[in-house]
N, CA, C and O atoms as a GROMACS GRO file, in nm:
protein
  580
    1UNK      N    1   0.021  -0.114   0.010
    1UNK     CA    2   0.009   0.010   0.011
    1UNK      C    3   0.099   0.096  -0.010
    1UNK      O    4   0.221   0.078  -0.010
    2UNK      N    5   0.023   0.217  -0.032
    2UNK     CA    6   0.143   0.374  -0.083
    2UNK      C    7   0.114   0.356   0.102
    2UNK      O    8   0.076   0.272   0.183
    3UNK      N    9   0.191   0.574   0.091
    3UNK     CA   10   0.282   0.633   0.165
    3UNK      C   11   0.101   0.661   0.278
    3UNK      O   12   0.085   0.668   0.400
    4UNK      N   13  -0.023   0.670   0.133
    4UNK     CA   14  -0.078   0.762   0.257
    4UNK      C   15  -0.182   0.690   0.255
    4UNK      O   16  -0.214   0.619   0.160
    5UNK      N   17  -0.262   0.704   0.390
    5UNK     CA   18  -0.343   0.642   0.475
    5UNK      C   19  -0.448   0.599   0.434
    5UNK      O   20  -0.534   0.634   0.353
    6UNK      N   21  -0.431   0.529   0.491
    6UNK     CA   22  -0.585   0.383   0.405
    6UNK      C   23  -0.671   0.518   0.447
    6UNK      O   24  -0.647   0.617   0.515
    7UNK      N   25  -0.824   0.453   0.344
    7UNK     CA   26  -0.926   0.525   0.362
    7UNK      C   27  -0.909   0.698   0.423
    7UNK      O   28  -0.939   0.752   0.530
    8UNK      N   29  -0.840   0.750   0.284
    8UNK     CA   30  -0.825   0.890   0.236
    8UNK      C   31  -0.873   0.890   0.128
    8UNK      O   32  -0.850   0.796   0.051
    9UNK      N   33  -0.983   1.029   0.081
    9UNK     CA   34  -1.018   1.025  -0.064
    9UNK      C   35  -0.936   1.120  -0.157
    9UNK      O   36  -0.927   1.238  -0.125
   10UNK      N   37  -0.889   1.084  -0.243
   10UNK     CA   38  -0.806   1.192  -0.316
   10UNK      C   39  -0.869   1.256  -0.432
   10UNK      O   40  -0.949   1.210  -0.514
   11UNK      N   41  -0.805   1.398  -0.420
   11UNK     CA   42  -0.901   1.416  -0.546
   11UNK      C   43  -0.806   1.538  -0.669
   11UNK      O   44  -0.694   1.589  -0.676
   12UNK      N   45  -0.887   1.537  -0.720
   12UNK     CA   46  -0.821   1.516  -0.879
   12UNK      C   47  -0.800   1.579  -0.977
   12UNK      O   48  -0.802   1.483  -1.054
   13UNK      N   49  -0.762   1.751  -1.108
   13UNK     CA   50  -0.747   1.799  -1.152
   13UNK      C   51  -0.720   1.766  -1.283
   13UNK      O   52  -0.602   1.801  -1.294
   14UNK      N   53  -0.755   1.719  -1.396
   14UNK     CA   54  -0.698   1.705  -1.543
   14UNK      C   55  -0.744   1.777  -1.622
   14UNK      O   56  -0.849   1.831  -1.583
   15UNK      N   57  -0.697   1.815  -1.760
   15UNK     CA   58  -0.723   1.860  -1.888
   15UNK      C   59  -0.666   1.730  -2.056
   15UNK      O   60  -0.583   1.695  -2.140
   16UNK      N   61  -0.839   1.714  -1.979
   16UNK     CA   62  -0.796   1.671  -2.123
   16UNK      C   63  -0.929   1.598  -2.233
   16UNK      O   64  -1.041   1.549  -2.219
   17UNK      N   65  -0.782   1.643  -2.404
   17UNK     CA   66  -0.840   1.647  -2.492
   17UNK      C   67  -0.987   1.515  -2.526
   17UNK      O   68  -0.983   1.400  -2.482
   18UNK      N   69  -1.090   1.565  -2.602
   18UNK     CA   70  -1.242   1.525  -2.535
   18UNK      C   71  -1.235   1.424  -2.679
   18UNK      O   72  -1.198   1.450  -2.794
   19UNK      N   73  -1.256   1.373  -2.652
   19UNK     CA   74  -1.263   1.199  -2.725
   19UNK      C   75  -1.138   1.152  -2.790
   19UNK      O   76  -1.116   1.100  -2.900
   20UNK      N   77  -1.029   1.198  -2.649
   20UNK     CA   78  -0.901   1.133  -2.721
   20UNK      C   79  -0.805   1.059  -2.566
   20UNK      O   80  -0.690   1.031  -2.531
   21UNK      N   81  -0.909   1.057  -2.530
   21UNK     CA   82  -0.853   0.984  -2.381
   21UNK      C   83  -0.766   0.925  -2.378
   21UNK      O   84  -0.745   0.941  -2.498
   22UNK      N   85  -0.633   0.824  -2.328
   22UNK     CA   86  -0.575   0.721  -2.336
   22UNK      C   87  -0.456   0.698  -2.260
   22UNK      O   88  -0.353   0.761  -2.238
   23UNK      N   89  -0.518   0.554  -2.215
   23UNK     CA   90  -0.426   0.572  -2.048
   23UNK      C   91  -0.260   0.557  -2.063
   23UNK      O   92  -0.184   0.485  -1.998
   24UNK      N   93  -0.222   0.677  -2.199
   24UNK     CA   94  -0.105   0.744  -2.219
   24UNK      C   95   0.017   0.849  -2.099
   24UNK      O   96   0.099   0.874  -2.188
   25UNK      N   97   0.045   0.881  -2.040
   25UNK     CA   98   0.051   1.015  -1.950
   25UNK      C   99  -0.012   1.182  -1.990
   25UNK      O  100   0.069   1.271  -1.966
   26UNK      N  101  -0.088   1.207  -2.023
   26UNK     CA  102  -0.034   1.237  -1.844
   26UNK      C  103  -0.169   1.223  -1.813
   26UNK      O  104  -0.212   1.324  -1.760
   27UNK      N  105  -0.275   1.108  -1.832
   27UNK     CA  106  -0.393   1.057  -1.835
   27UNK      C  107  -0.319   0.957  -1.717
   27UNK      O  108  -0.355   0.974  -1.600
   28UNK      N  109  -0.231   0.866  -1.743
   28UNK     CA  110  -0.207   0.724  -1.741
   28UNK      C  111  -0.143   0.718  -1.592
   28UNK      O  112  -0.217   0.665  -1.510
   29UNK      N  113   0.002   0.770  -1.533
   29UNK     CA  114   0.030   0.789  -1.436
   29UNK      C  115   0.004   0.849  -1.360
   29UNK      O  116   0.030   0.823  -1.243
   30UNK      N  117  -0.077   0.989  -1.414
   30UNK     CA  118  -0.162   1.014  -1.295
   30UNK      C  119  -0.329   0.937  -1.198
   30UNK      O  120  -0.382   1.008  -1.112
   31UNK      N  121  -0.385   0.803  -1.226
   31UNK     CA  122  -0.465   0.738  -1.254
   31UNK      C  123  -0.391   0.622  -1.124
   31UNK      O  124  -0.432   0.596  -1.011
   32UNK      N  125  -0.280   0.579  -1.192
   32UNK     CA  126  -0.193   0.506  -1.140
   32UNK      C  127  -0.177   0.504  -1.001
   32UNK      O  128  -0.220   0.410  -0.934
   33UNK      N  129  -0.131   0.579  -0.963
   33UNK     CA  130  -0.065   0.694  -0.891
   33UNK      C  131  -0.155   0.681  -0.802
   33UNK      O  132  -0.102   0.657  -0.693
   34UNK      N  133  -0.341   0.688  -0.790
   34UNK     CA  134  -0.404   0.664  -0.726
   34UNK      C  135  -0.533   0.489  -0.744
   34UNK      O  136  -0.652   0.466  -0.725
   35UNK      N  137  -0.401   0.406  -0.794
   35UNK     CA  138  -0.481   0.262  -0.792
   35UNK      C  139  -0.574   0.260  -0.853
   35UNK      O  140  -0.662   0.189  -0.804
   36UNK      N  141  -0.609   0.333  -0.989
   36UNK     CA  142  -0.738   0.343  -1.065
   36UNK      C  143  -0.736   0.316  -1.201
   36UNK      O  144  -0.669   0.393  -1.270
   37UNK      N  145  -0.822   0.183  -1.281
   37UNK     CA  146  -0.794   0.146  -1.360
   37UNK      C  147  -0.852   0.248  -1.500
   37UNK      O  148  -0.961   0.250  -1.556
   38UNK      N  149  -0.691   0.347  -1.529
   38UNK     CA  150  -0.713   0.405  -1.657
   38UNK      C  151  -0.763   0.364  -1.767
   38UNK      O  152  -0.818   0.457  -1.825
   39UNK      N  153  -0.768   0.277  -1.818
   39UNK     CA  154  -0.878   0.220  -1.955
   39UNK      C  155  -1.015   0.266  -1.875
   39UNK      O  156  -1.070   0.376  -1.878
   40UNK      N  157  -1.049   0.161  -1.812
   40UNK     CA  158  -1.194   0.231  -1.725
   40UNK      C  159  -1.196   0.397  -1.724
   40UNK      O  160  -1.295   0.415  -1.794
   41UNK      N  161  -1.172   0.463  -1.706
   41UNK     CA  162  -1.142   0.666  -1.660
   41UNK      C  163  -1.162   0.653  -1.830
   41UNK      O  164  -1.270   0.694  -1.873
   42UNK      N  165  -1.079   0.608  -1.913
   42UNK     CA  166  -1.058   0.655  -2.042
   42UNK      C  167  -1.244   0.588  -2.143
   42UNK      O  168  -1.314   0.654  -2.219
   43UNK      N  169  -1.253   0.526  -2.122
   43UNK     CA  170  -1.345   0.482  -2.155
   43UNK      C  171  -1.497   0.534  -2.152
   43UNK      O  172  -1.593   0.537  -2.228
   44UNK      N  173  -1.458   0.580  -1.998
   44UNK     CA  174  -1.670   0.668  -1.957
   44UNK      C  175  -1.637   0.823  -2.014
   44UNK      O  176  -1.705   0.926  -2.024
   45UNK      N  177  -1.506   0.790  -2.045
   45UNK     CA  178  -1.507   0.994  -1.948
   45UNK      C  179  -1.511   0.989  -2.199
   45UNK      O  180  -1.564   1.080  -2.263
   46UNK      N  181  -1.448   0.878  -2.262
   46UNK     CA  182  -1.466   0.892  -2.400
   46UNK      C  183  -1.612   0.972  -2.467
   46UNK      O  184  -1.631   1.071  -2.537
   47UNK      N  185  -1.714   0.848  -2.389
   47UNK     CA  186  -1.854   0.857  -2.395
   47UNK      C  187  -1.826   1.020  -2.323
   47UNK      O  188  -1.765   1.112  -2.378
   48UNK      N  189  -1.862   1.022  -2.245
   48UNK     CA  190  -1.955   1.152  -2.217
   48UNK      C  191  -1.815   1.261  -2.254
   48UNK      O  192  -1.779   1.339  -2.165
   49UNK      N  193  -1.754   1.260  -2.366
   49UNK     CA  194  -1.747   1.350  -2.422
   49UNK      C  195  -1.699   1.343  -2.572
   49UNK      O  196  -1.591   1.345  -2.632
   50UNK      N  197  -1.866   1.332  -2.612
   50UNK     CA  198  -1.799   1.271  -2.772
   50UNK      C  199  -1.835   1.335  -2.795
   50UNK      O  200  -1.778   1.388  -2.891
   51UNK      N  201  -2.018   1.442  -2.722
   51UNK     CA  202  -2.166   1.580  -2.794
   51UNK      C  203  -1.956   1.722  -2.830
   51UNK      O  204  -1.946   1.833  -2.882
   52UNK      N  205  -1.844   1.627  -2.767
   52UNK     CA  206  -1.740   1.770  -2.810
   52UNK      C  207  -1.730   1.750  -2.931
   52UNK      O  208  -1.798   1.662  -2.983
   53UNK      N  209  -1.625   1.842  -3.018
   53UNK     CA  210  -1.528   1.849  -3.067
   53UNK      C  211  -1.388   1.805  -3.001
   53UNK      O  212  -1.316   1.852  -2.912
   54UNK      N  213  -1.379   1.624  -3.139
   54UNK     CA  214  -1.304   1.618  -3.113
   54UNK      C  215  -1.112   1.658  -3.044
   54UNK      O  216  -1.031   1.708  -3.122
   55UNK      N  217  -1.075   1.629  -2.911
   55UNK     CA  218  -0.958   1.728  -2.939
   55UNK      C  219  -0.963   1.824  -2.889
   55UNK      O  220  -0.875   1.903  -2.922
   56UNK      N  221  -1.068   1.874  -2.781
   56UNK     CA  222  -1.106   1.946  -2.721
   56UNK      C  223  -1.113   2.010  -2.626
   56UNK      O  224  -1.226   1.998  -2.580
   57UNK      N  225  -1.016   2.112  -2.533
   57UNK     CA  226  -1.007   2.036  -2.425
   57UNK      C  227  -1.119   2.077  -2.273
   57UNK      O  228  -1.163   2.178  -2.218
   58UNK      N  229  -1.128   1.908  -2.252
   58UNK     CA  230  -1.189   1.951  -2.140
   58UNK      C  231  -1.129   1.937  -2.000
   58UNK      O  232  -1.020   1.880  -2.003
   59UNK      N  233  -1.183   1.986  -1.838
   59UNK     CA  234  -1.125   1.968  -1.786
   59UNK      C  235  -1.271   1.863  -1.696
   59UNK      O  236  -1.392   1.852  -1.679
   60UNK      N  237  -1.195   1.833  -1.679
   60UNK     CA  238  -1.211   1.705  -1.500
   60UNK      C  239  -1.145   1.742  -1.407
   60UNK      O  240  -1.027   1.776  -1.400
   61UNK      N  241  -1.251   1.731  -1.308
   61UNK     CA  242  -1.188   1.739  -1.142
   61UNK      C  243  -1.320   1.543  -1.096
   61UNK      O  244  -1.434   1.496  -1.092
   62UNK      N  245  -1.173   1.519  -1.076
   62UNK     CA  246  -1.196   1.377  -1.014
   62UNK      C  247  -1.183   1.322  -0.857
   62UNK      O  248  -1.124   1.382  -0.766
   63UNK      N  249  -1.240   1.214  -0.847
   63UNK     CA  250  -1.310   1.198  -0.634
   63UNK      C  251  -1.244   1.072  -0.692
   63UNK      O  252  -1.280   1.034  -0.803
   64UNK      N  253  -1.128   0.988  -0.609
   64UNK     CA  254  -1.122   0.833  -0.636
   64UNK      C  255  -1.091   0.817  -0.440
   64UNK      O  256  -1.030   0.848  -0.338
   65UNK      N  257  -1.176   0.756  -0.500
   65UNK     CA  258  -1.188   0.621  -0.337
   65UNK      C  259  -1.096   0.556  -0.216
   65UNK      O  260  -1.113   0.653  -0.142
   66UNK      N  261  -1.034   0.493  -0.159
   66UNK     CA  262  -1.033   0.428  -0.061
   66UNK      C  263  -1.077   0.317  -0.128
   66UNK      O  264  -0.976   0.254  -0.159
   67UNK      N  265  -1.174   0.261  -0.166
   67UNK     CA  266  -1.135   0.140  -0.333
   67UNK      C  267  -1.146   0.093  -0.381
   67UNK      O  268  -1.196  -0.018  -0.394
   68UNK      N  269  -1.044   0.242  -0.497
   68UNK     CA  270  -1.044   0.292  -0.597
   68UNK      C  271  -1.155   0.300  -0.657
   68UNK      O  272  -1.141   0.342  -0.772
   69UNK      N  273  -1.236   0.282  -0.634
   69UNK     CA  274  -1.338   0.360  -0.711
   69UNK      C  275  -1.352   0.504  -0.758
   69UNK      O  276  -1.333   0.607  -0.693
   70UNK      N  277  -1.381   0.493  -0.863
   70UNK     CA  278  -1.416   0.656  -0.903
   70UNK      C  279  -1.501   0.793  -0.964
   70UNK      O  280  -1.505   0.818  -1.085
   71UNK      N  281  -1.538   0.839  -0.906
   71UNK     CA  282  -1.629   0.967  -1.042
   71UNK      C  283  -1.564   1.075  -1.079
   71UNK      O  284  -1.477   1.120  -1.004
   72UNK      N  285  -1.588   1.128  -1.183
   72UNK     CA  286  -1.564   1.216  -1.213
   72UNK      C  287  -1.717   1.291  -1.322
   72UNK      O  288  -1.822   1.246  -1.369
   73UNK      N  289  -1.609   1.498  -1.321
   73UNK     CA  290  -1.735   1.540  -1.413
   73UNK      C  291  -1.626   1.611  -1.465
   73UNK      O  292  -1.509   1.628  -1.433
   74UNK      N  293  -1.719   1.657  -1.576
   74UNK     CA  294  -1.662   1.751  -1.627
   74UNK      C  295  -1.684   1.893  -1.728
   74UNK      O  296  -1.757   1.912  -1.825
   75UNK      N  297  -1.613   1.958  -1.675
   75UNK     CA  298  -1.648   2.096  -1.703
   75UNK      C  299  -1.611   2.136  -1.869
   75UNK      O  300  -1.558   2.089  -1.970
   76UNK      N  301  -1.673   2.249  -1.823
   76UNK     CA  302  -1.678   2.341  -1.999
   76UNK      C  303  -1.453   2.341  -1.998
   76UNK      O  304  -1.357   2.317  -1.924
   77UNK      N  305  -1.480   2.375  -2.101
   77UNK     CA  306  -1.236   2.390  -2.214
   77UNK      C  307  -1.247   2.505  -2.078
   77UNK      O  308  -1.335   2.487  -1.995
   78UNK      N  309  -1.194   2.569  -2.071
   78UNK     CA  310  -1.076   2.714  -2.053
   78UNK      C  311  -1.093   2.827  -2.126
   78UNK      O  312  -1.073   2.859  -2.243
   79UNK      N  313  -1.136   2.880  -2.025
   79UNK     CA  314  -1.192   3.023  -2.121
   79UNK      C  315  -1.088   3.100  -2.242
   79UNK      O  316  -1.139   3.162  -2.336
   80UNK      N  317  -0.940   3.088  -2.228
   80UNK     CA  318  -0.888   3.103  -2.357
   80UNK      C  319  -0.906   3.047  -2.440
   80UNK      O  320  -0.923   3.100  -2.550
   81UNK      N  321  -0.910   2.919  -2.423
   81UNK     CA  322  -0.949   2.859  -2.542
   81UNK      C  323  -1.023   2.832  -2.578
   81UNK      O  324  -1.010   2.735  -2.654
   82UNK      N  325  -1.101   2.862  -2.568
   82UNK     CA  326  -1.231   2.946  -2.597
   82UNK      C  327  -1.254   3.057  -2.667
   82UNK      O  328  -1.317   3.072  -2.772
   83UNK      N  329  -1.160   3.184  -2.555
   83UNK     CA  330  -1.130   3.235  -2.678
   83UNK      C  331  -1.077   3.319  -2.743
   83UNK      O  332  -1.111   3.434  -2.772
   84UNK      N  333  -0.908   3.201  -2.788
   84UNK     CA  334  -0.819   3.233  -2.841
   84UNK      C  335  -0.907   3.126  -3.036
   84UNK      O  336  -0.871   3.155  -3.150
   85UNK      N  337  -1.015   3.016  -3.003
   85UNK     CA  338  -1.154   3.011  -3.114
   85UNK      C  339  -1.166   3.053  -3.130
   85UNK      O  340  -1.080   3.098  -3.205
   86UNK      N  341  -1.296   3.147  -3.112
   86UNK     CA  342  -1.333   3.277  -3.135
   86UNK      C  343  -1.297   3.427  -3.157
   86UNK      O  344  -1.378   3.517  -3.181
   87UNK      N  345  -1.142   3.441  -3.144
   87UNK     CA  346  -1.061   3.497  -3.256
   87UNK      C  347  -0.989   3.353  -3.378
   87UNK      O  348  -0.914   3.349  -3.476
   88UNK      N  349  -1.015   3.321  -3.350
   88UNK     CA  350  -0.924   3.214  -3.495
   88UNK      C  351  -0.816   3.262  -3.432
   88UNK      O  352  -0.824   3.377  -3.473
   89UNK      N  353  -0.706   3.261  -3.353
   89UNK     CA  354  -0.666   3.295  -3.315
   89UNK      C  355  -0.539   3.079  -3.252
   89UNK      O  356  -0.575   3.000  -3.164
   90UNK      N  357  -0.412   3.066  -3.342
   90UNK     CA  358  -0.325   2.980  -3.270
   90UNK      C  359  -0.359   3.019  -3.123
   90UNK      O  360  -0.449   2.979  -3.049
   91UNK      N  361  -0.236   3.130  -3.100
   91UNK     CA  362  -0.136   3.125  -2.971
   91UNK      C  363  -0.198   3.271  -2.910
   91UNK      O  364  -0.225   3.348  -3.002
   92UNK      N  365  -0.226   3.325  -2.777
   92UNK     CA  366  -0.224   3.410  -2.719
   92UNK      C  367  -0.090   3.559  -2.779
   92UNK      O  368  -0.019   3.536  -2.876
   93UNK      N  369  -0.082   3.664  -2.722
   93UNK     CA  370   0.025   3.720  -2.743
   93UNK      C  371   0.133   3.707  -2.622
   93UNK      O  372   0.128   3.690  -2.500
   94UNK      N  373   0.266   3.731  -2.754
   94UNK     CA  374   0.425   3.715  -2.615
   94UNK      C  375   0.415   3.845  -2.499
   94UNK      O  376   0.433   3.829  -2.378
   95UNK      N  377   0.391   3.941  -2.548
   95UNK     CA  378   0.325   4.092  -2.456
   95UNK      C  379   0.205   4.124  -2.427
   95UNK      O  380   0.165   4.231  -2.473
   96UNK      N  381   0.112   4.039  -2.341
   96UNK     CA  382  -0.012   4.102  -2.389
   96UNK      C  383  -0.020   4.270  -2.290
   96UNK      O  384   0.040   4.298  -2.186
   97UNK      N  385  -0.127   4.367  -2.380
   97UNK     CA  386  -0.117   4.512  -2.358
   97UNK      C  387  -0.038   4.651  -2.467
   97UNK      O  388  -0.062   4.761  -2.517
   98UNK      N  389   0.107   4.510  -2.448
   98UNK     CA  390   0.104   4.622  -2.598
   98UNK      C  391   0.128   4.579  -2.690
   98UNK      O  392   0.199   4.641  -2.770
   99UNK      N  393   0.077   4.446  -2.721
   99UNK     CA  394   0.074   4.363  -2.840
   99UNK      C  395  -0.061   4.303  -2.773
   99UNK      O  396  -0.100   4.251  -2.669
  100UNK      N  397  -0.127   4.361  -2.956
  100UNK     CA  398  -0.275   4.280  -2.990
  100UNK      C  399  -0.266   4.135  -3.109
  100UNK      O  400  -0.182   4.139  -3.199
  101UNK      N  401  -0.365   4.008  -3.095
  101UNK     CA  402  -0.332   3.899  -3.168
  101UNK      C  403  -0.454   3.894  -3.281
  101UNK      O  404  -0.449   3.863  -3.400
  102UNK      N  405  -0.564   3.935  -3.200
  102UNK     CA  406  -0.662   3.906  -3.278
  102UNK      C  407  -0.856   4.052  -3.206
  102UNK      O  408  -0.863   4.159  -3.146
  103UNK      N  409  -0.949   3.965  -3.260
  103UNK     CA  410  -1.052   4.025  -3.213
  103UNK      C  411  -1.162   3.946  -3.174
  103UNK      O  412  -1.221   3.858  -3.237
  104UNK      N  413  -1.180   3.990  -3.061
  104UNK     CA  414  -1.358   3.907  -3.023
  104UNK      C  415  -1.427   3.962  -3.003
  104UNK      O  416  -1.428   4.058  -2.926
  105UNK      N  417  -1.547   3.904  -3.094
  105UNK     CA  418  -1.687   4.065  -3.061
  105UNK      C  419  -1.710   4.039  -2.886
  105UNK      O  420  -1.648   3.979  -2.798
  106UNK      N  421  -1.862   4.139  -2.895
  106UNK     CA  422  -1.866   4.126  -2.751
  106UNK      C  423  -1.980   4.017  -2.679
  106UNK      O  424  -1.999   3.974  -2.565
  107UNK      N  425  -2.060   3.991  -2.848
  107UNK     CA  426  -2.142   3.867  -2.846
  107UNK      C  427  -2.101   3.745  -2.810
  107UNK      O  428  -2.183   3.669  -2.757
  108UNK      N  429  -1.940   3.694  -2.834
  108UNK     CA  430  -1.890   3.635  -2.801
  108UNK      C  431  -1.900   3.593  -2.660
  108UNK      O  432  -1.956   3.512  -2.586
  109UNK      N  433  -1.812   3.698  -2.662
  109UNK     CA  434  -1.857   3.686  -2.477
  109UNK      C  435  -1.913   3.679  -2.413
  109UNK      O  436  -1.903   3.658  -2.292
  110UNK      N  437  -2.026   3.700  -2.509
  110UNK     CA  438  -2.212   3.669  -2.396
  110UNK      C  439  -2.188   3.531  -2.356
  110UNK      O  440  -2.169   3.479  -2.246
  111UNK      N  441  -2.195   3.465  -2.524
  111UNK     CA  442  -2.205   3.330  -2.536
  111UNK      C  443  -2.141   3.248  -2.403
  111UNK      O  444  -2.202   3.175  -2.324
  112UNK      N  445  -2.003   3.282  -2.406
  112UNK     CA  446  -1.911   3.183  -2.304
  112UNK      C  447  -1.933   3.186  -2.199
  112UNK      O  448  -1.951   3.095  -2.118
  113UNK      N  449  -1.933   3.366  -2.181
  113UNK     CA  450  -2.006   3.388  -2.029
  113UNK      C  451  -2.138   3.230  -1.966
  113UNK      O  452  -2.131   3.150  -1.873
  114UNK      N  453  -2.235   3.253  -2.071
  114UNK     CA  454  -2.308   3.211  -2.088
  114UNK      C  455  -2.269   2.982  -2.072
  114UNK      O  456  -2.330   2.909  -1.994
  115UNK      N  457  -2.239   2.969  -2.099
  115UNK     CA  458  -2.107   2.823  -2.146
  115UNK      C  459  -2.061   2.809  -1.981
  115UNK      O  460  -2.105   2.723  -1.904
  116UNK      N  461  -1.939   2.939  -1.937
  116UNK     CA  462  -1.974   2.851  -1.789
  116UNK      C  463  -1.991   2.920  -1.671
  116UNK      O  464  -1.918   2.949  -1.576
  117UNK      N  465  -2.125   2.943  -1.707
  117UNK     CA  466  -2.213   2.932  -1.583
  117UNK      C  467  -2.239   2.881  -1.538
  117UNK      O  468  -2.247   2.909  -1.418
  118UNK      N  469  -2.292   2.711  -1.599
  118UNK     CA  470  -2.294   2.644  -1.588
  118UNK      C  471  -2.216   2.600  -1.545
  118UNK      O  472  -2.236   2.479  -1.553
  119UNK      N  473  -2.065   2.629  -1.466
  119UNK     CA  474  -1.928   2.510  -1.372
  119UNK      C  475  -1.956   2.692  -1.278
  119UNK      O  476  -1.902   2.678  -1.169
  120UNK      N  477  -1.992   2.780  -1.283
  120UNK     CA  478  -1.945   2.875  -1.211
  120UNK      C  479  -2.125   2.883  -1.184
  120UNK      O  480  -2.147   2.979  -1.259
  121UNK      N  481  -2.233   2.853  -1.141
  121UNK     CA  482  -2.368   2.939  -1.101
  121UNK      C  483  -2.350   3.079  -1.008
  121UNK      O  484  -2.409   3.186  -1.021
  122UNK      N  485  -2.250   3.040  -0.911
  122UNK     CA  486  -2.293   3.097  -0.796
  122UNK      C  487  -2.253   3.280  -0.822
  122UNK      O  488  -2.261   3.374  -0.743
  123UNK      N  489  -2.191   3.274  -1.027
  123UNK     CA  490  -2.105   3.413  -1.048
  123UNK      C  491  -2.325   3.497  -1.176
  123UNK      O  492  -2.417   3.434  -1.229
  124UNK      N  493  -2.306   3.602  -1.166
  124UNK     CA  494  -2.376   3.662  -1.252
  124UNK      C  495  -2.315   3.701  -1.378
  124UNK      O  496  -2.198   3.736  -1.392
  125UNK      N  497  -2.465   3.688  -1.531
  125UNK     CA  498  -2.350   3.647  -1.594
  125UNK      C  499  -2.248   3.762  -1.644
  125UNK      O  500  -2.147   3.761  -1.715
  126UNK      N  501  -2.364   3.926  -1.532
  126UNK     CA  502  -2.170   4.076  -1.606
  126UNK      C  503  -2.082   4.001  -1.506
  126UNK      O  504  -1.966   3.991  -1.546
  127UNK      N  505  -2.106   3.948  -1.393
  127UNK     CA  506  -1.991   3.954  -1.327
  127UNK      C  507  -1.830   3.860  -1.506
  127UNK      O  508  -1.728   3.899  -1.563
  128UNK      N  509  -1.954   3.689  -1.505
  128UNK     CA  510  -1.829   3.694  -1.554
  128UNK      C  511  -1.854   3.702  -1.661
  128UNK      O  512  -1.813   3.595  -1.705
  129UNK      N  513  -1.927   3.799  -1.803
  129UNK     CA  514  -1.860   3.853  -1.824
  129UNK      C  515  -1.716   3.945  -1.839
  129UNK      O  516  -1.633   3.947  -1.930
  130UNK      N  517  -1.722   4.017  -1.712
  130UNK     CA  518  -1.634   4.086  -1.677
  130UNK      C  519  -1.523   4.018  -1.655
  130UNK      O  520  -1.416   4.070  -1.685
  131UNK      N  521  -1.528   3.888  -1.596
  131UNK     CA  522  -1.379   3.773  -1.620
  131UNK      C  523  -1.300   3.817  -1.692
  131UNK      O  524  -1.198   3.884  -1.705
  132UNK      N  525  -1.427   3.725  -1.767
  132UNK     CA  526  -1.432   3.688  -1.977
  132UNK      C  527  -1.322   3.818  -1.960
  132UNK      O  528  -1.202   3.814  -1.931
  133UNK      N  529  -1.398   3.916  -1.987
  133UNK     CA  530  -1.293   4.012  -2.109
  133UNK      C  531  -1.148   4.040  -2.054
  133UNK      O  532  -1.046   4.080  -2.110
  134UNK      N  533  -1.177   4.000  -1.918
  134UNK     CA  534  -1.041   4.096  -1.866
  134UNK      C  535  -0.907   3.967  -1.911
  134UNK      O  536  -0.788   3.994  -1.930
  135UNK      N  537  -0.959   3.856  -1.918
  135UNK     CA  538  -0.930   3.681  -1.948
  135UNK      C  539  -0.772   3.742  -2.118
  135UNK      O  540  -0.652   3.754  -2.144
  136UNK      N  541  -0.984   3.762  -2.195
  136UNK     CA  542  -0.920   3.825  -2.351
  136UNK      C  543  -0.857   3.969  -2.355
  136UNK      O  544  -0.858   4.053  -2.446
  137UNK      N  545  -0.804   3.973  -2.232
  137UNK     CA  546  -0.782   4.107  -2.296
  137UNK      C  547  -0.598   3.983  -2.187
  137UNK      O  548  -0.490   4.022  -2.231
  138UNK      N  549  -0.592   3.932  -2.139
  138UNK     CA  550  -0.449   3.912  -2.057
  138UNK      C  551  -0.401   3.817  -2.221
  138UNK      O  552  -0.283   3.791  -2.247
  139UNK      N  553  -0.513   3.779  -2.308
  139UNK     CA  554  -0.416   3.702  -2.421
  139UNK      C  555  -0.428   3.789  -2.494
  139UNK      O  556  -0.411   3.752  -2.610
  140UNK      N  557  -0.454   3.914  -2.483
  140UNK     CA  558  -0.384   3.992  -2.646
  140UNK      C  559  -0.518   3.955  -2.754
  140UNK      O  560  -0.520   3.879  -2.851
  141UNK      N  561  -0.624   4.040  -2.698
  141UNK     CA  562  -0.740   4.003  -2.739
  141UNK      C  563  -0.834   4.168  -2.762
  141UNK      O  564  -0.929   4.237  -2.725
  142UNK      N  565  -0.728   4.157  -2.844
  142UNK     CA  566  -0.926   4.315  -2.882
  142UNK      C  567  -1.025   4.314  -2.839
  142UNK      O  568  -1.081   4.250  -2.928
  143UNK      N  569  -1.163   4.352  -2.711
  143UNK     CA  570  -1.340   4.355  -2.748
  143UNK      C  571  -1.400   4.412  -2.889
  143UNK      O  572  -1.386   4.523  -2.941
  144UNK      N  573  -1.461   4.313  -2.924
  144UNK     CA  574  -1.522   4.485  -3.055
  144UNK      C  575  -1.670   4.482  -3.031
  144UNK      O  576  -1.718   4.382  -2.977
  145UNK      N  577  -1.735   4.566  -3.060
  145UNK     CA  578  -1.949   4.565  -3.040
  145UNK      C  579  -1.943   4.426  -3.150
  145UNK      O  580  -2.047   4.370  -3.185
   0.00000   0.00000   0.00000
């Protein structure tokens, strides 16, 4: 048995491409350390993320119980990924604030906020729009009406 105390619950956060989970790194080693069969997780994850475009980075929150059973929830892709997709850019600015790499519409910011509201139900839509606008500026995107 590992050095971890018997009977403790493990919490794990992963970022896995939708529909492409395999027991190779980073998924396999992260689950193997906790005694979870990576193939079981990969099968369930790939089924659950079939609705996404393959390769979309999906955030996962996982709980591993002492008997090595697990539960997980999938969350919406990262805000920066969605913003870059909306702007049609590959990567953000190397010098945010000085450099603008693309533009994103206010409507796209609002649509992203509506998606994010599923993950952050305690936040108002207005708060989420402000947060997403800040993220856009921090990766070098300009918000246009």
